N, C-alpha and C positions, 0 to 999 in steps of 0.2 A: 215648571208647568209654563205652556207660553200664553202670551197676552188673548191669542184668538182662541185656544182652549177655555181660560177661566172663563172669558166673555159669554162663550156657548152655555156652561155650565150657568154662568149666571141666568141667563136667559130662561133656560130651559128651569131653573129652580123657580124664578120668578113665575114662571106659566102654570106650573104645579100649585103652588101658593095661591094663584089667582081663582083658579079652578076648586080648589078644595074652600075658599072663603065665598065663592061665589054667591053660595044660599044666606050667606050672615051680613051684617050692616059694616062696613069699611070705615077701620078707625083714623080716622080725616086729620089726626094731630101733626102729624108730619108732611100732608099734604099743603103747598103753598096756597096762598091767596089766590081763588077762584071765582069766575062769575058762572052764572048758571049757562051749561051750554057747551062748558069748556068740558077737554074731555083730555085723561094723564094716562102716562105707562110709567112705570118703572124700569130705569135704563140703567145700565152699570158702565159707570166710567172706569176703565181698567186701571191697573197701577203705571206709573211712570218710572223707566228705566234711563239710565244713563251708562254708558262705555268707559272704559278706563281702561289704558295700557300700562304694563308694568313690567320693565325688562329685569329678567330671572336669568342665573345662572344655567348653563345648557351643559358645560363641560369643563373640570377645573384645569388649570393650566398643568402642565406634564414635562417632561425631558425624553429626548429620544438619542440612540447612539446612533451617528452615522458612521460609516465604514469609509475611508479612502482605500482605494487598492494601491497597492507597491506601483512605483513608474519604472521601466527597464528603456534602455539603450543597447547600441551596439557599438562595438569595436572590433578594429580587422587588424589581425597580429601574422605576420610574415615568419613561416616555417623551413626550414631546409629539408626536403625529402630526398636530397641525392646527392652527396661531396661531389660528383663530378665523375669523371673516367680521363685515364692517360692510355694513349695511342701510340706505340713506336714502329716506326715505317723506316727499312732499311733501306741504304743507297749502296747498289753495287759496286765493282769495283770496277777498274777501266785497265785495259793490258796493253802492251806494247810490244813488238819483236825483236828480239834481240837476236844474235847468233854468237852461241857459247856451244863449246865442245862436251858431249855427252851430255846436256843438261835437257833433259825436254821440257821439264814446267820448275818453275821455283816453289820453294815451299809458301804454303798461303793459309790464309784461315778465312772462316766463312761465319757469319752471325747471325744465329737464329732466334727469333724476338720471343720474349716469354712474355703473353699477356697479363694484364693484371688481374688479381683475382677479389670479388665482390662477397658481400654476406648482407641478405635481406632482415632487417631488423623491424619489431614492431616499435611504436612510441605512442603514447598516451596523451592527447591532448583537450584542454578544455571547452567544450561546446556553449554551455550555459550556466550561469552560477546558479547557486541555489535560489527561490523564490520564499517570500515570506507574503501569507495570506491572513487576514483576522476573521473571524468565523462568530457573530454575533447569536450571544444567548440572551432569550428574552425575558422579558421581567417577570417576578412570581407576584403573585396576588393573594391576599388572605379576607374572608369573611369576617366583621366586625359588628358588633350589635350596640344600636345607640339610641337612648330615649329622649323621644321629641314629643314638644308639646303640642297638640292638637285643639287643644281650647281652652281657654282663659279661666281662673275664676272669675265667677260673676255672682251676683244678688237677682231673684227673681220673686215674682209678688205672687203669690199662691191663694186660692180661695180655703177657707176653712170655716167651720161651723164654731158658734157663739160659745156654748157647753158651761154656760152662767158662768161668763168670767169676767161680767159687770157691762159686759158689752148690750145696747139697744138693738141690734138690728140681729136678722138670723144667720146672714151669711158676715165674715169679713173677710181681710187678705191681710197674709202675713209676709213679709218681706226675709226671703232665707236664702241663705249661701249655699250655694253649687261649688265645688272643687274644681278646680282645673282637672281636664280627663292630660291623658299622655297614651303615646303608644312607642313600640318598640320597634325599628325598622333597622335591617342588615345593608350594608355595602361595603363594596371592596374597596381595600388601599392596598399601596405596593407594596410587600414583604421584602423583595429583594429587586433591585431595581437592573435596567439591562447592561450586561457588560460583554464584554469581546474578549476571544479565545485565540492566540498566535497559533500559527501552525507552518512549519518550515519544511520545504520540499529541497531535498539534497542535488550539488550541482551535477552537471550531465557531461558526462566524457566521452571521446571517440577516439577508437584504437587506429593507426594507419601507418601504414607499411615503407620505410624508405630502404634505399641502399647506401649501405656503408663500405669504405675501401678498406679489406683486408690487407692485402700488398699490390705497391705499386708496377706498374708492367716494367721487366728488366729484359736483358737480351742475353743470349747464351753463346761463348765464342768457341768454336769447331777447329783445329787447327791442320792444315794439308799438309804432309812433307812433300817436298821438291822431287822432282824427275829428272834423269837424266841420259839426254842420248846426243847422237853427233847429228842432230837436226838442228834447225832453227828452232827455238823456243820463245814462248810469248810470255813475258814477264810484267808484274803488277805495276801500272803507271800510277793508279792511285788506288789506294787499299778501299775496300769495303766499308760503309759507316751505317750509322743509324741515327734516328732524330725521334725524340718525346713528344707526341702530339696531348693536349689537353684538351679537356672539355671543361665550362664552368658550373660550379654546383647549380643545381637545380632548386626552387624555391616554389610555395605555395603560400597563397594568401586565404588566409581562411577568416569569416564573422562569426563573433561570438555575442553572447547575448548577458550583459551588466548590470547591477543592478544602481540606478540613477538617483532613485527616491524610495525609504521604506514606506510600509504600508501605516495607517495611522487611524485612529476614532476621536472623530469631533462630536460634544456633546450641543443637540440641539435643543433650544427650548420652543416648547409648543404653548403660545399663550391660550387663555381660557376663551372659553366661547359663550355669547349669552345668545337669549331668546325673549323676543318681545311677546309678553300674553296679553290678551284682550279678554277683559273681564266684563261681566254686565253688576251694575248696582243699581238697584231699588232706591229712587230718591223721593216717592210718593205711593200710599196705598191707595189701592181701589176702592170703589165705594159705588152706592148706589142713591139713585137721587129718582125725584118725580119729574115729568119733564111734560109739556103741553102738545100733544099730537093731534090732527084734524080727526074730527071724531066721524065715526061712519056714515052719519045723515048729511055730510058735507062732501063725501067721497063720491061725486057724480061724474058722467063724462066728460063733461069740461074741465071739471079741475083736474080729471085722472091724465087728459089728455095736452094740458098745461105742462103738468109735470111731466109727461112723455118728451114734449118737445124741448125742456129746459134740461132733460138729463142728454138729450140726444145733441143739444147744440155743446154742451160738455164734453161729450165724446165717451159717455158711460152705457148710453143705450142705442140699440140696434134694431129693435124691433120696428112695427109700424105705429104711426100715431093712432091708436083707436078708442081710446077712452075704455079699455079695459084694463081693470090692474088685477096683471097675471103674473106668474111667474117670472116674465124677464123683465117687468117694472119694478118687482121687489129686490130681484139680485141686481139691478143696476143702482138702486135709491140704497142700497147696502153698499155696493162698491164706494158711491159717491159721498156715503155720509164715514168710509175709514177714510178715504184719499183725503178730506178735507179736514178730519179729526171730530166729527159731530157724533155724538152719541148713536149708537144701533138700535134705535127704538124707533122702527115702521116709519111712516112718514112723519115727521114730528115739525113741528111749527120752527123749528132751529134751519131743520132742511129745508122747509119750505121760503125761509127769508134768504137762508144763501143761494136758493136757486133763482130767486128774485121776482118769487110768484105775489107774496106778502110784504 
C-alpha cells in the first residue's frame, strides 16, 4: 500500500472515531500540554522508506558453437583438345621436250595424297572439387526441480491467556518458533550441448570432346607407262613430289574450384548478464500525533486572505484572494504540506509558521 493511500485511510479512520465519540468526553491523557482556546487534531505521520539497489543475475554464462564455413579458391589448368592436323600438298612434275623415235611419252608416276584420319573422343575433366559444410545441431535442455528457501526460521511473540499458570495478568505473550518455509521451483538446464555435423558434397566433373589422330596423312603413287611414236615427246624434267604441312595441337585453359581451407567450428563463451533491481525498504513506521491547528473561531476573512496570499506566492494557490476557505484553498494547503513534508492535518499551526504568518 502506498504512503498516499495509507494517509487517506488514516484520516478517514480518524474522522469516524471523532464522530463516534463526539457526544462523550475525550480522554486527554495522550494530548500535549495546551492552553484554553487551542485546538488540536490527530494527524498521521506516514512511514519512511529508503530505496536500495541490488545487482542480480539475469542470465547465466553459456557457450555456443559458431560454424566457420570452408574457403575455396580457383586454379587454371591447360588441357589438349586436339592433337593438331597434317596436310599433304603435291608438287606437279615439270617436263621438257626431246625427240626420240617412236616414244611419244615416257613412263611416269602420279602421286595421290591420302588425308589423315581423326577420331572424336570424350574426356572427363574436374570442374569443382568436393565441398564440406557443418550443420549446427541445437542444444537440448531438460527441466529439473530444486527446493529453495523463501522464508528463514524465526521466532515471534504471540498473545495467549494465562490459564492459571501462576501469572497475574489476564494475557501473556509467548516467544514461539516458526520454522523456515520452502518452495519447489523448476528450471531448465543443458542436457546436451550444441554440436555440429559435417556434410560432404562430391566433386563435379565435365565431359568435353577432343579430336585424336588415328592415322597420319600419306600419299599413293600411281605408275603411268611410257608411250612411243615417231614424234617429239615430252619427258620429265623434274618428277612430281609432295610435302606434309602440320598444324600444332590445340589446347584449352579451364578454371577449377579447389578447397583452400576446410570448415571448422569455434566454441564461443557468452558471459553472464546482470540487472540492477531497485527495492524499497521501510526504515520508520507511520504514527498518529495530536498537532495544533487554527481554531474555527480564528478562521476569519483576514486570516484566510493571508493564507491565500502566502500560498499564491509559493506557487500552490491559483484562485482569487477573497477570504473564503473553499475547495481551492484546501487543495492548495494539502499540496503545500505534502511538498514541505508537513503533516496533512487541515490548517495546522506548523503550516502557518512555514508560510510565515505566525
